[in-house]
N, C-alpha and C positions, 0 to 999 in steps of 0.2 A: 317444730310445733311450739307455740308460745306457752309459757307457764300459766296455768289457770290461777286466778286470784280467788283466795278463799274468803277473806274478810278484809274490808278496808276501813280505815279510820283517818282522822284529821287532827293535827295539833296546830295551834295558832302560833305563828312566829312573832318575834318582837315587834315587827311593823304591821302585824295583822294578816300577813300572807298565810293562807291555809295550806299547811304542808301535809301531803297525803302519804300514808303508809299502808302496806298490804301484809297481812299475816297468813302464812301457809302452814299447814299441819295442824293436827288435832290431838297430838300426843300429850300436850301439856308439859313437854320436856323443857330443858334449859333454852334460853333465848339466844338465837344467833341473828345478828343484825347486819344486813348487806348494804353497802354504800357504793353507788354507781361510778362509772367513768362518765365523762362529759358526753351527752347525747345518747348514752346507752339505754336500750330498751330492755324491758323486763325479761324477755326471752333469753338474754345472755346468761341469766342465772339458772336456766332450767335444769341443768345437770346437778348443780349444787342443791337446788330446792328439792328435786326428786329424791336425792340421796339423804339429805339432812332432815327433811320434814318427817321422816319415818319415826324419829325419836327425839326431835328438837322442835321448838317453835321458831320458825324462820320468818323474819320480817325484812321486807324490802321497802325502801322509801324513795320518793321522787323529788329531785331538786326543783328549785323554782324554774318554771317554764318547761319542765320535763314531765312526761306522762300525765298524771291527773292533777299535778300541782300547777296552779295558774302562774302567770308572770308575777314577778316580785312587786308587791304593793308600793314599795319605796324606790324601786329601780336598783336596789343593791344586790349584787351577785358576787360579792367578795368572798374569799375563802373563810374569813372570820365569821361572816354571816352564815355561810353554808354550815360551818362547824357549830354555830349556835343552833341552827335548825336541827342538826343531828343530835345535839344535846337534848333538845326538847323531845324528839322522837324517842331517844334512849330512856329518858325519865318515864315516858308514858308506857313503854313496853317492857321495862325490866321486870324480872320475875321475883316477887316477894322482896323487893328492895335490892336484889343481887344484880349487878351490872351484867350486860350480855357479853358474849364473845363477838367482836366486830370483825367483819370480813370486808375489805375495801379493794376496789379494782381501779387501776389507772389514776385518774384525778382523785378518786375517793381516798387514795393513800394520803395525799396532802391534806384533804379535809379531815380525815381521822386523826392525823398527827396534830392538827390544830385543835381538835377536841381534846386530845390528851394533854396538850399544853395548858389548857384552861381548867379541865376537870378530869384528871387522871382517874378519879374514883368511879367514873362512869364506864371504864374499860376493864373488862376482866381478862381478856387476852385479845390478840389481834393477828389476823392473817393479811398480809400486804401482797396483793397480786398485780404484777406487771405495772407497778407504779413506783414513784419516788417522792421524797419530801419536798423537792424543789421544782421549779419550772422545767418542763421537758427540754432536754438539751443542755441543761446547766453543767458546765465543766467539760463538755465535749468540744470537738474542733469547731462546731458550728458557732459556739458562743465563747470561744477562748480569747478572742480579741477583747481587750478591756472596753467596757461600755457597750458591747454589742447587744447584750440582753436588755439593757436599759433602752437602747435604741429600738429594739423590737417591741417593747412595751409602749414606747411613745408612738411608733407607727400604728400599732393596733388601736391606740386611743384616737389618733388622727383619722383613722379609717372609719370609725364608728358612724359618723353621719351618712356615709355613702352605702353602708351595708344594705339598707332596704332597697336601694336601686339595683344592686346586683343579685339580691335574693331570688327573684323569679328565675333567673338563668341557672343559678345553683340548684334550686329546687327541681327544675325540669331535668337537670342532669342526674340528680339523685334518684328521681323517679323513673329514669330510663333503664334500659338493660345494659348500659355501658359500665357503670362503676365496678361491678363484680369482676368481669374479665380484665378490666384495667388494673384493679388492685392485685389480681392474681399474677398478671404479667409483670408488675412492678415488685412482686415479692412481699407486698403488705399482707396479703392473705395467703395462707398455706393450702396445699391440696386438700386437707381435711375440712376446710371451712365449708359448712353447709350453706348452700346458696339461699335457702329459705330463711335461715336465721339472719344472714347478712342483709338480704332484701328487707326484712322486717325492721332491722336497725336503720337502714337508709331511709325507709319510709317514715320512721319515727323522727329522724333528724329533719327530713323535708317538711314535716308537719309542724315543727316547732316555730315559734316566733323568732325570726332571725336575730333580732337585737338581744333577746334573752340568751340565745346560744353564744353570740359574739361577746356579750358582757361576762358570761360564764367563762369563756375562753380567756378573756382579759384577766379575770380573777386567777385562773390557773397560771398564767404567765407571771403573776406576782408572787407565786408560792415560794416561801423561804422557810422550810421546816427542819432543816438538818440540825439546827441547834436543839431540837426537842429530843433527838435520838439518845443522848447520854442520860436523859432522865427516865427513859422507859424501863420499867422493872417488871412488867407483866410478861407472860409467855408470848413469843412472837414467831410467826412463820413468814418467811419471805419466799414467794414463788416467782420465778423469772421464766420468760418464754425465750427459748434459744434463738429463734428467728425473728424476734420483735424489732421492727424497723422504726416504730414510733416511740418506744421507751428504750433508749440505749442500755445495753447490758452494763456498760461502764457506770451508769447512774445507779442501777440496782446494786452492783457490786460495792459502790461507795456507801450506799445505805447499809449493806450487809456489814461492812467494816465498822460502821457506827453502831451496830447492834450485834456485838460479838456473841451474845447468848442466844441469838435467834437460830431456829432451824431454817435450813435453806434447801429448796428444791428447784432444779433446773429442768424444765420440760422441753424435750426435743420435738422438732417438727411442729412447733407452735409459734404463732406470731402474736400480734397484739389482740387478736380475736381468740386467744387460747381458751377462753371460757366456753366457747362453742366448738373450737377445733379439737381440743383435748379435754373436754368437760369431765369425763370419768376420772382422768388422772388428776385434774384439779380437785375434784371432790375427795379423792383418796388422800391427797396431801392435807386437805383441811380436816378430814377425819383424824389423821395422825395428830394434828394440833389439839383437837378436842380431847383426845386421850390424855394429853399432858395437863389439862386444866383441872384443878381440884374440884371435886363435887360439892 
């Protein structure tokens, strides 16, 4: 079941794009700000929102071309621009001048670390869920050959003009009954993955502008945030999914070594969709982080 939206607002980005955010909870408690993975729909956060909104003000925002935020007015989907959008949302929703606790999932980890690079004062603490500071696969066998990641970025750029031609086929597949059993068979989804949540996510991706998605993906492939890790001085929680095939555990472990003061939780029987596969466990881990944050 999708998370209900309590109140919505908009902040204007540097290029005029209206960035939409949604506020959950009426407790008036400390602000917790959620940052998505690429293509993620709001229902992925439902377990965290249900748990945290009891005594926190929980805010979720939409990337350019995602959810209720329209396509980028300038065509810019870079991580630096996404981080600037997050900074603007943060300034709008922070409580009495106090920065929120940030919770980032997948691509959101790289976006949040870019925010911390530029404005660390906007981050009170951070939970980094199933993500890493650099492009997916960095340092793994897939991209161990020198120049292979640069080649992948170049190929993604070259493929951009043909994306609209292939989009109808991809959208038809995403809207069919095939992706869920295929992902289960390949091990991308674990047995606990609720089909309704995954179908809602797939429908959300299928409804996106294909170039907005592709250019967001290209921004993620350009992520280089490991150099930020030594500068992080706020409380940090790292959550890894033990069966995650999309975010290699080796990358998460590397991030953990770069943040030696961070708390670490490894959730078993969870893949990259761990927010819905093991939502209560994710919520408990985040609760433990909030207990470490000064009042």
